C-alpha positions in Angstrom: -39.4 -24.7 5.1 -37.4 -24.1 2.0 -40.5 -23.3 -0.1 -41.6 -20.8 2.6 -38.1 -19.2 2.5 -38.2 -19.0 -1.3 -41.7 -17.4 -1.2 -40.5 -14.8 1.2 -37.4 -14.1 -0.8 -39.4 -13.8 -4.0 -41.8 -11.3 -2.2 -39.0 -9.3 -0.9 -37.3 -9.0 -4.4 -40.6 -8.1 -6.0 -41.2 -5.2 -3.6 -37.6 -4.1 -4.0 -38.1 -4.0 -7.8 -41.4 -2.0 -7.4 -39.6 0.5 -5.1 -36.7 0.8 -7.7 -39.2 1.4 -10.6 -41.2 4.0 -8.6 -38.0 5.9 -7.8 -36.8 5.8 -11.4 -40.2 6.9 -12.8 -40.2 9.8 -10.3 -36.7 11.0 -11.4 -37.6 10.7 -15.0 -40.7 12.8 -14.6 -38.8 15.3 -12.6 -36.4 15.7 -15.5 -39.1 16.8 -17.8 -40.4 19.4 -15.3 -37.0 20.8 -14.5 -36.1 24.0 -16.5 -32.5 23.8 -17.7 -32.7 27.2 -19.6 -33.4 29.4 -16.5 -32.4 33.0 -16.8 -30.9 34.2 -13.5 -32.5 37.3 -11.9 -31.6 40.7 -13.4 -32.8 43.1 -10.7 -30.3 45.9 -11.3 -31.8 47.4 -14.5 -35.5 47.1 -13.6 -35.2 48.0 -9.9 -33.3 51.2 -10.8 -35.8 52.1 -13.4 -38.9 51.4 -11.2 -37.4 53.8 -8.6 -37.3 56.7 -11.1 -40.4 56.3 -13.2 -43.8 54.8 -12.3 -46.9 54.4 -14.5 -50.5 54.6 -13.1 -53.9 54.0 -14.6 -57.5 54.7 -13.5 -60.5 52.4 -13.3 -63.9 54.2 -13.1 -66.8 52.4 -11.5 -69.9 53.1 -9.4 -70.7 51.9 -5.9 -74.4 51.4 -5.2 -75.8 53.4 -2.2 -77.6 51.7 0.6 -80.4 54.3 0.7 -82.9 54.5 -2.1 -82.8 58.3 -2.4 -79.1 58.6 -2.8 -77.6 57.9 -6.3 -74.7 55.6 -6.9 -71.3 57.0 -5.9 -68.8 57.3 -8.7 -65.3 56.1 -7.7 -61.9 56.5 -9.5 -59.5 53.8 -8.5 -55.9 54.6 -9.2 -53.7 51.6 -9.5 -50.3 50.5 -10.7 -50.0 47.3 -12.9 -46.7 45.7 -13.8 -46.0 42.6 -15.9 -42.6 41.0 -15.9 -41.6 38.7 -18.7 -38.2 37.0 -19.0 -37.7 34.9 -22.1 -34.8 33.2 -24.0 -34.5 32.8 -27.8 -32.0 31.4 -30.2 -33.3 33.8 -33.0 -32.6 37.1 -31.2 -32.9 39.5 -34.2 -36.2 38.1 -35.3 -37.7 38.1 -31.9 -36.5 41.7 -31.2 -38.0 43.0 -34.4 -41.3 41.2 -33.6 -41.4 42.7 -30.1 -40.7 46.2 -31.3 -43.4 46.0 -34.0 -45.9 44.7 -31.5 -45.2 47.5 -29.1 -45.6 50.0 -31.9 -48.8 48.4 -33.2 -50.5 48.6 -29.7 -49.6 52.3 -29.2 -47.2 51.4 -26.4 -44.0 53.4 -25.6 -40.5 52.1 -24.9 -39.8 54.3 -21.8 -36.4 52.7 -21.0 -34.1 50.4 -23.0 -30.9 48.5 -22.3 -29.2 46.3 -24.9 -25.8 44.6 -24.2 -23.7 41.7 -25.1 -21.9 40.2 -28.2 -23.6 38.1 -30.8 -24.7 34.8 -29.4 -25.0 36.4 -25.8 -27.0 39.5 -26.5 -29.5 40.7 -23.8 -32.4 43.3 -24.3 -34.3 44.8 -21.4 -37.3 47.0 -22.1 -39.6 49.0 -19.8 -42.8 49.5 -21.9 -45.6 51.9 -21.1 -48.9 50.5 -22.6 -52.4 52.0 -22.5 -54.5 50.0 -19.9 -56.9 48.7 -22.6 -53.9 47.2 -24.6 -52.1 45.7 -21.5 -53.5 42.2 -21.8 -52.9 42.0 -25.6 -49.4 43.1 -25.4 -48.7 40.7 -22.5 -50.1 37.7 -24.4 -48.1 38.7 -27.5 -44.8 39.0 -25.7 -45.1 35.6 -23.9 -45.2 33.9 -27.3 -41.6 35.1 -27.9 -38.9 32.4 -27.4 -39.0 30.1 -24.4 -40.5 32.0 -21.4 -38.4 31.5 -18.3 -40.5 33.6 -15.8 -43.6 35.7 -16.0 -45.9 37.4 -13.6 -48.4 40.3 -13.2 -48.6 42.6 -10.1 -51.4 45.0 -9.5 -51.2 47.6 -6.6 -54.0 50.0 -5.5 -52.7 53.6 -5.4 -55.9 55.4 -4.6 -55.0 56.3 -1.1 -51.6 57.6 -2.2 -53.3 59.8 -4.8 -55.8 61.2 -2.3 -52.9 61.9 0.1 -51.0 63.9 -2.5 -54.1 65.9 -3.4 -54.7 66.6 0.3 -51.1 67.8 0.8 -51.4 70.0 -2.3 -54.7 71.7 -1.0 -53.1 72.1 2.5 -49.9 73.8 1.0 -52.1 76.0 -1.2 -54.0 77.3 1.8 -50.8 78.0 3.7 -49.4 79.8 0.7 -52.5 82.0 0.4 -52.4 82.8 4.1 -48.7 83.8 3.9 -49.3 86.0 0.8 -52.1 87.8 2.6 -49.9 88.2 5.6 -47.2 89.6 3.5 -49.5 92.3 2.0 -50.0 93.8 5.5 -46.5 95.0 5.7 -44.1 94.9 8.5 -40.4 94.7 9.2 -37.9 93.8 6.5 -36.8 90.7 8.4 -40.4 89.5 8.7 -41.0 90.2 5.0 -37.9 88.3 3.9 -38.8 85.4 6.3 -42.3 85.3 4.6 -40.7 85.4 1.1 -38.4 82.4 1.9 -41.3 80.4 3.5 -43.5 81.1 0.4 -40.6 80.0 -1.9 -40.3 76.7 0.1 -44.0 76.1 -0.3 -43.8 76.8 -4.0 -41.0 74.2 -4.4 -43.0 71.6 -2.5 -46.0 72.4 -4.6 -43.9 71.9 -7.8 -42.7 68.5 -6.5 -46.3 67.5 -5.7 -47.4 68.6 -9.2 -44.8 66.3 -10.8 -46.0 63.4 -8.6 -49.7 64.1 -9.3 -48.9 64.5 -13.0 -48.1 60.8 -13.1 -51.8 60.2 -12.2 -53.2 62.4 -15.0 -55.6 60.7 -17.4 -53.4 61.7 -20.4 -50.4 60.0 -18.8 -52.2 56.7 -18.0 -50.0 53.6 -18.7 -49.5 50.2 -17.3 -46.0 48.8 -17.3 -44.4 45.8 -19.0 -40.9 44.9 -18.0 -39.6 42.7 -20.9 -36.3 40.9 -20.9 -35.0 38.9 -24.0 -31.8 36.8 -23.7 -30.1 35.3 -26.7 -29.0 31.7 -26.3 -29.4 28.2 -27.7 -32.2 26.1 -26.4 -31.1 23.0 -24.6 -32.8 19.9 -25.9 -32.3 16.7 -24.1 -33.0 13.3 -25.8 -35.0 10.5 -24.2 -31.9 8.2 -24.0 -30.0 10.9 -22.1 -32.8 11.4 -19.7 -33.1 7.7 -19.1 -29.4 7.5 -18.5 -29.4 10.3 -16.0 -32.5 9.0 -14.2 -31.0 5.4 -14.1 -27.8 6.7 -12.6 -29.5 8.8 -10.0 -31.9 6.0 -9.1 -29.1 3.4 -8.6 -27.1 5.8 -6.5 -30.1 6.8 -4.3 -31.4 3.3 -4.1 -28.1 1.8 -2.9 -28.0 4.5 -0.3 -31.5 3.6 0.9 -30.7 -0.1 1.0 -27.5 0.5 2.8 -29.3 2.6 5.4 -32.0 0.0 5.9 -29.5 -2.8 6.2 -27.5 -1.0 9.0 -30.8 -0.1 10.8 -32.0 -3.7 10.5 -28.6 -4.9 11.8 -28.7 -2.3 14.7 -32.2 -3.4 15.6 -31.2 -7.1 15.5 -28.2 -6.6 18.0 -30.5 -4.4 20.2 -33.1 -7.3 20.3 -30.3 -9.8 20.9 -28.9 -7.7 23.7 -32.4 -7.4 25.4 -32.9 -11.2 25.1 -29.6 -11.8 26.8 -30.4 -9.2 29.4 -33.7 -11.0 30.1 -31.9 -14.4 30.5 -29.4 -12.9 32.8 -32.2 -11.3 34.9 -34.0 -14.7 35.1 -30.8 -16.4 36.3 -30.3 -13.8 39.1 -33.9 -14.2 40.2 -33.6 -18.0 40.5 -30.5 -17.7 42.7 -32.4 -15.3 45.0 
């Protein structure tokens, strides 16, 4: 009986140790994956800029026709491509110089810039317009700077928007031509002034459309890179510190788990004990009957 009890006790201790080791290993691995240098979101600068200036590019390709007699259809896809890079470096001046030289070398333009903060806490935000053919090269160069905290590339199709702007332009031009022809026929002063005001309104709308369509012109084709460089010391955590933190966390969580299991077991024991007494009481009543 004693040997059986000892064997069960050893088995229970063994599995408890295995559970503790698994929990410790999990916490230690999590410590290596956790990013302690995370840069908080900086939406104010980039959001405000993106609302005022957008870069578009064109991709030309051919769509094969289903019929043998008809030649392939040429399609110009208008799209917007934006890369976002947030990085942190302890060598701010060197990294800033490298980023500017890279931008210049790849024929890109710094369209908007914001630099702030005192030494040790400086921050640089750049919105870069880069030719589509150099987009990938610039992106791959900039993500080598410092320690990247966040990066992503977003591509949106703008072909329908471009076609809609062109359709609106053609429609307004037709209305303007009709109004000018109507004005040449003569009439009352009031009618003449009304036509002049309406033509002026259409001219203003055409100017606004011209500005919007100008962003789609081949000579203005750019993709966008939103680059954020933050100055700061890199946090390096030693192995002993990681082990200490992981051990403290594991002991605390493991004790909580064991305490919860103990009370659940105790509760189940009393429940079973109550059910057993209830059965005995029920059997006594049945015998009396």
